[in-house]
C-alpha positions as CSV (number, residue, x, y, z in Angstrom):
1,E,83.6,192.2,96.2
2,A,81.7,189.7,94.4
3,P,82.3,191.7,90.9
4,L,86.0,192.2,91.3
5,E,86.1,188.3,92.1
6,M,84.2,187.4,88.8
7,L,86.3,189.4,86.8
8,R,89.2,187.5,88.2
9,F,87.8,184.0,87.8
10,F,87.8,185.3,84.2
11,S,90.0,186.8,83.1
12,S,92.2,183.4,84.8
13,L,89.7,181.2,82.7
14,N,90.9,183.6,79.8
15,D,94.5,182.8,80.9
16,Y,94.0,179.7,80.5
17,F,92.5,179.2,77.6
18,M,95.4,181.3,75.9
19,K,98.0,178.5,77.2
20,L,95.9,175.8,76.1
21,F,95.1,176.4,72.7
22,A,98.7,177.9,72.1
23,L,98.4,178.2,68.4
24,P,102.8,178.6,67.7
25,L,103.3,176.3,70.2
26,C,100.7,173.9,68.3
27,L,102.4,174.3,65.0
28,K,105.6,173.8,65.7
29,T,104.7,170.3,67.2
30,F,102.1,169.5,65.2
31,F,103.6,166.3,64.2
32,Q,105.3,164.6,67.0
33,P,102.6,162.3,69.0
34,L,100.1,163.7,72.2
35,K,102.6,161.9,74.6
36,N,105.4,161.3,73.2
37,E,105.0,157.5,72.8
38,Y,107.8,156.0,71.0
39,R,107.1,151.6,71.9
40,Q,106.6,149.8,68.7
41,G,104.2,149.8,66.8
42,L,102.1,153.0,68.8
43,V,103.8,155.3,66.8
44,G,101.6,156.2,63.8
45,F,98.5,155.8,65.9
46,S,100.4,158.5,68.1
47,R,101.0,160.4,66.0
48,G,97.9,160.6,63.9
49,M,96.3,161.0,67.1
50,G,98.2,163.9,68.3
51,M,97.8,165.7,65.0
52,V,93.7,165.1,65.1
53,V,93.5,166.7,68.7
54,K,95.8,169.6,67.7
55,S,93.8,170.4,64.4
56,L,90.9,170.6,66.8
57,F,92.9,172.8,68.9
58,I,94.0,174.6,66.5
59,A,90.5,174.7,65.3
60,A,89.3,176.3,68.1
61,D,92.0,178.9,68.5
62,L,91.0,180.4,65.4
63,F,87.4,180.3,66.1
64,I,87.9,182.5,69.5
65,S,90.9,185.0,68.1
């Protein structure tokens, strides 16, 4: 019973990581702010931070794949 539960756990973990590091979604939304923050003065920072985080996700996705 335990090996089947471990298999299900790692399968769900794999599904989670594949959804988290969704390459097409990261590429499609690369230049959008991370949290859709459009207040004046924060747009540039939000876009830059989103690009940094999404770049890390893209690199991790390419490393995993």
